[in-house]
C-alpha positions in Angstrom: -110.5 -13.5 224.2 -111.1 -15.8 221.2 -114.3 -13.8 220.5 -112.5 -10.4 221.0 -110.1 -11.1 218.2 -112.3 -13.3 216.0 -112.8 -10.7 213.3 -109.1 -10.1 213.0 -108.4 -13.8 212.9 -110.8 -14.3 210.1 -108.7 -11.9 208.0 -105.2 -12.8 209.1 -105.5 -16.4 210.2 -104.5 -18.3 213.4 -100.7 -18.4 212.8 -100.6 -14.6 212.4 -102.7 -14.1 215.5 -100.3 -16.4 217.4 -97.4 -14.3 216.2 -99.0 -11.1 217.3 -99.8 -12.5 220.7 -96.1 -13.4 221.1 -94.7 -10.2 219.6 -92.7 -7.8 221.7 -93.2 -4.2 220.4 -91.8 -1.0 221.8 -93.3 2.3 220.8 -91.4 5.6 221.3 -93.8 8.5 221.5 -97.4 8.4 222.6 -98.6 11.6 221.0 -100.6 12.5 217.9 -99.2 9.6 215.9 -98.0 7.2 218.6 -101.2 7.1 220.7 -103.3 5.9 217.7 -100.6 3.4 216.7 -100.6 1.9 220.2 -104.4 1.8 220.2 -104.4 -0.2 217.0 -101.6 -2.6 218.2 -103.6 -3.4 221.3 -106.8 -3.9 219.4 -105.0 -6.2 216.9 -103.8 -8.6 219.6 -100.2 -7.6 220.2 -99.4 -9.3 223.5 -96.4 -7.4 224.8 -96.2 -3.6 224.5 -93.7 -1.1 225.9 -94.6 2.5 225.6 -92.2 5.4 226.1 -93.0 9.1 226.5 -92.0 11.7 229.1 -94.9 14.1 228.6 -98.2 14.7 230.5 -101.4 15.4 228.7 -101.9 19.1 227.9 -105.1 20.9 226.8 -103.5 21.6 223.4 -103.2 17.8 222.9 -107.0 17.3 222.9 -107.4 18.1 219.2 -105.5 15.0 218.0 -104.2 12.6 220.7 -106.0 9.4 221.7 -104.9 9.8 225.3 -106.0 13.5 225.6 -109.3 14.2 227.3 -110.4 17.0 229.7 -110.4 14.2 232.4 -106.8 13.2 231.6 -105.1 16.7 231.4 -102.1 16.7 233.7 -101.7 12.9 233.8 -98.7 11.1 232.2 -99.5 10.0 228.7 -98.0 6.6 229.3 -100.2 6.1 232.4 -103.3 7.0 230.5 -102.3 4.8 227.5 -101.4 1.8 229.7 -104.8 2.0 231.5 -106.5 2.0 228.1 -104.5 -0.9 226.8 -105.5 -3.0 229.8 -109.1 -2.1 229.2 -108.9 -3.2 225.6 -106.9 -6.4 226.3 -106.4 -7.4 229.9 -104.0 -10.1 228.9 -101.6 -7.7 227.1 -98.3 -7.2 229.1 -97.7 -3.5 229.2 -94.6 -1.7 230.4 -95.1 2.1 230.6 -91.9 4.2 230.7 -92.3 7.9 231.6 -88.9 8.9 230.2 -87.0 10.2 227.2 -84.8 8.5 224.6 -81.5 10.1 224.2 -77.8 9.4 224.3 -77.9 9.1 228.1 -80.8 6.7 228.3 -80.6 4.7 225.1 -78.7 1.7 226.6 -81.4 1.2 229.2 -84.0 0.3 226.6 -82.3 -2.9 225.3 -83.7 -2.5 221.8 -82.8 -5.9 220.6 -85.0 -7.6 223.2 -87.9 -6.6 220.9 -89.3 -7.8 217.6 -90.4 -4.4 216.4 -89.3 -0.9 217.3 -91.8 1.8 216.5 -90.5 5.3 216.0 -93.1 8.0 216.6 -90.7 10.6 217.9 -91.0 14.1 216.5 -87.6 15.6 217.6 -84.8 15.3 215.1 -82.0 14.4 217.5 -83.6 11.6 219.4 -85.3 10.3 216.3 -82.0 10.1 214.4 -80.4 8.3 217.4 -83.2 5.8 217.5 -83.0 5.1 213.8 -79.2 4.6 214.1 -79.4 2.2 217.0 -82.6 0.5 215.9 -81.3 -0.4 212.4 -78.2 -1.9 214.0 -80.2 -4.5 215.9 -79.8 -8.1 214.9 -83.3 -9.2 216.0 -85.5 -6.2 216.1 -86.8 -4.3 213.1 -87.6 -0.6 213.1 -90.6 1.2 211.5 -90.9 4.9 211.6 -93.2 7.9 211.1 -92.1 11.0 209.4 -93.7 14.3 210.1 -97.5 14.4 210.5 -97.7 18.1 211.5 -98.8 20.6 208.8 -100.6 17.9 206.9 -104.3 18.2 205.9 -104.7 15.6 203.1 -105.2 12.1 204.5 -105.3 10.7 201.0 -101.7 11.8 200.4 -100.3 9.5 203.1 -98.1 6.7 201.9 -95.4 4.3 203.0 -91.9 3.8 201.5 -88.4 2.8 202.3 -86.7 5.8 204.0 -84.4 6.5 201.1 -87.4 6.9 198.8 -89.3 9.3 201.0 -89.9 12.6 199.1 -91.3 16.0 200.1 -91.1 15.5 203.8 -89.2 18.2 205.9 -88.5 15.8 208.8 -87.0 13.2 206.4 -84.9 15.9 204.8 -83.6 17.1 208.2 -82.7 13.5 209.2 -80.8 12.9 205.9 -78.9 16.2 206.5 -78.0 15.1 210.0 -76.9 11.7 208.8 -74.7 13.2 206.1 -73.2 15.8 208.4 -72.4 13.3 211.2 -71.5 10.4 208.9 -73.7 8.2 211.2 -76.9 7.0 209.4 -79.1 3.9 209.4 -77.3 0.5 209.1 -80.1 -1.1 207.1 -83.2 0.0 205.1 -86.4 0.7 207.0 -89.9 1.6 206.1 -91.7 4.8 206.9 -95.1 6.4 206.9 -95.0 9.8 205.3 -96.8 12.4 203.2 -95.3 14.8 200.6 -98.2 17.2 201.1 -97.5 20.3 203.2 -99.6 23.1 204.5 -98.6 26.2 206.4 -99.6 27.7 209.7 -102.1 30.5 209.4 -100.3 32.3 212.2 -97.0 32.1 214.1 -97.6 30.0 217.3 -94.0 30.3 218.5 -92.0 27.6 220.1 -92.4 25.1 222.9 -89.7 23.8 225.4 -89.8 20.0 225.7 -87.6 17.4 227.3 -85.9 17.0 223.9 -85.3 20.7 223.4 -87.1 23.7 221.9 -89.4 22.9 219.0 -91.5 25.2 216.7 -95.2 24.7 217.3 -97.0 23.6 214.1 -100.6 23.1 213.3 -102.0 19.5 213.4 -105.2 17.8 212.3 -106.5 14.6 213.9 -107.6 13.0 210.7 -104.0 13.0 209.4 -102.2 12.3 212.7 -104.5 9.4 213.4 -104.1 8.1 209.9 -100.3 8.3 210.3 -100.6 6.3 213.5 -102.9 3.6 212.0 -100.6 3.2 209.0 -97.6 3.0 211.3 -99.4 0.3 213.3 -100.0 -1.6 210.1 -96.3 -1.5 209.3 -95.6 -2.8 212.8 -98.2 -5.6 212.5 -96.9 -6.7 209.1 -93.3 -6.7 210.4 -94.1 -8.6 213.6 -96.0 -11.3 211.7 -93.2 -11.7 209.1 -90.5 -11.7 211.7 -92.2 -14.3 214.0 -94.0 -16.4 211.5 -92.1 -16.2 208.3 -95.4 -15.7 206.5 -96.6 -13.3 203.9 -99.8 -11.5 205.0 -102.2 -9.3 203.2 -102.4 -6.9 206.2 
């Protein structure tokens, strides 16, 4: 195990690696962004991972999701991801939850038991709720991905505090919801986002999911994966800072 993470330790140092090994991270959403984020967290030495997603792998996921292969179609995404994490780091404690996050289930996740909450949800309602509850936590800190669909320029991806995110339709929809309901985040949190926006070349219609009906938008693996890796970097930096009180160049 020392050899497995030796290159990461060279860059971050032993105290940071110890913090990552002790870190408890929960990731909501194991799709085009979340699956790549979880992959990076496992390869970076995070020792305790909870992954949450209700979906099974579909053929349309193969273009962009880490868990999606012809051999995994029909399997739960969390099952596929948990198996992969164990193959990357057998010592990582993995809790796979095949479920949704909403008003009926939110209390069951005990968010403040974690050091970092990773939001890779793409539905406005559940995402808004997770942001509201995650930013109320005393211990845990939340990091979030804004919309990765309809993005084609990986070089436009950036990170910022949510209030400073510009040009992102999902961030705009969240702000409108927070303003309308009067229930927004309790503290600042950082996001991965891109102001660049493309358009579908044709209308693909809508899809019925556990979180409601969503419009189907085009996606590209280079941008969804880059979003996921950037989100993992935010989570890693947050975990090290929370557990070790150190400044890292990660």
